[in-house]
C-alpha positions, 0 to 999 in steps of 0.5 A, spaced: 626 895 670 631 894 676 637 893 671 636 900 668 635 903 675 642 900 677 645 903 671 642 910 672 645 909 679 652 907 677 652 913 672 650 918 677 656 915 682 661 916 676 658 923 674 659 925 682 666 922 683 668 926 676 665 933 678 669 932 685 675 930 682 675 936 677 674 940 683 679 938 687 684 938 681 682 946 680 683 948 687 688 953 688 691 953 695 692 960 697 694 964 703 697 960 709 695 953 705 699 955 699 706 951 699 712 956 700 717 956 695 724 955 697 729 959 695 737 959 696 740 964 700 746 965 695 748 962 689 756 961 687 759 960 680 765 956 679 766 955 686 771 951 690 771 949 697 776 946 701 775 941 707 781 942 712 783 938 718 778 942 722 771 938 721 767 943 723 766 947 716 768 948 709 772 955 707 773 957 700 780 961 702 787 959 702 789 954 708 796 955 710 799 950 713 793 946 715 792 939 712 787 939 706 783 933 707 778 934 701 776 939 695 769 941 692 769 944 686 763 945 681 760 950 676 754 952 681 753 952 688 746 953 691 746 955 698 740 953 703 744 954 709 738 958 712 734 952 713 733 948 719 736 942 716 741 946 711 744 943 705 747 945 698 745 943 691 750 942 685 745 942 679 750 942 674 755 937 677 761 936 682 768 934 683 770 931 689 778 931 691 780 927 697 787 926 700 789 921 704 795 921 709 800 920 704 797 926 700 794 921 694 788 923 691 782 920 690 776 923 685 769 923 685 765 926 679 758 926 678 753 930 674 749 932 681 750 933 688 747 935 694 751 936 701 748 936 707 751 940 712 749 937 719 751 930 717 757 931 712 753 926 707 754 928 700 749 925 695 752 924 688 747 922 682 748 921 675 754 918 672 758 917 679 765 916 677 771 914 683 778 914 680 783 913 685 791 914 685 793 907 683 788 907 677 782 904 680 775 906 678 768 905 680 762 907 676 755 907 678 748 911 678 748 914 685 753 914 691 753 917 698 759 920 701 761 920 708 766 926 709 766 925 717 768 917 716 771 918 710 767 912 707 762 911 701 757 907 699 752 905 694 746 901 693 745 901 685 749 897 680 756 898 679 762 897 675 769 896 679 775 896 674 781 894 677 788 895 674 792 891 679 789 884 677 787 886 671 779 885 672 772 888 671 767 887 676 759 888 676 755 888 682 750 891 686 751 895 692 757 896 695 761 900 701 768 903 699 773 906 703 775 913 700 781 910 696 778 904 694 783 900 697 777 896 701 771 894 697 765 890 700 760 888 695 753 886 697 752 883 690 756 880 684 755 879 678 761 876 675 769 878 674 772 879 667 779 879 666 782 885 662 789 883 662 790 880 656 787 885 652 792 890 655 797 886 653 795 885 646 794 893 646 801 894 648 804 889 643 
């Protein structure tokens, strides 16, 4: 008899919990409780934004004699600059071209990007590839580029190809100077020589 009563009690508790959860899932918030959808202030197609010596803003016009430090371009740019923490999104990919004092160019490509205006941080995601002027390459799944400090870093797995010494290095986590001339790998899995393969291809 006690076992039957306990079973009935458990059944009642389970039934009440199911009713509570179902009511909770079907409840629709309205009025002030409803989540507010955020829409971009503007949408630009096939945009080109030039970052000059002035660190205050990006401009999309001719920069004259000003030194160009970086150029951002892509198919779509969504502008959320009206928010308290303004940002821009690049849902269809982003190309970042960075120039050093010798006007040597480093290219960063990604499938998706977010530019946080107040911090000058660009969050790049999906098939991120950095190519330096001297042929070095770094590929990873996510990368943060700090425009203000001209520095990039990732916590994800990466592959770094260096044609100077003919090596490919795999690792996880890295701090990167914009031109790939200084690399601080947090963890490496090994180094593979590729120079012999290139020599064979040239023969």
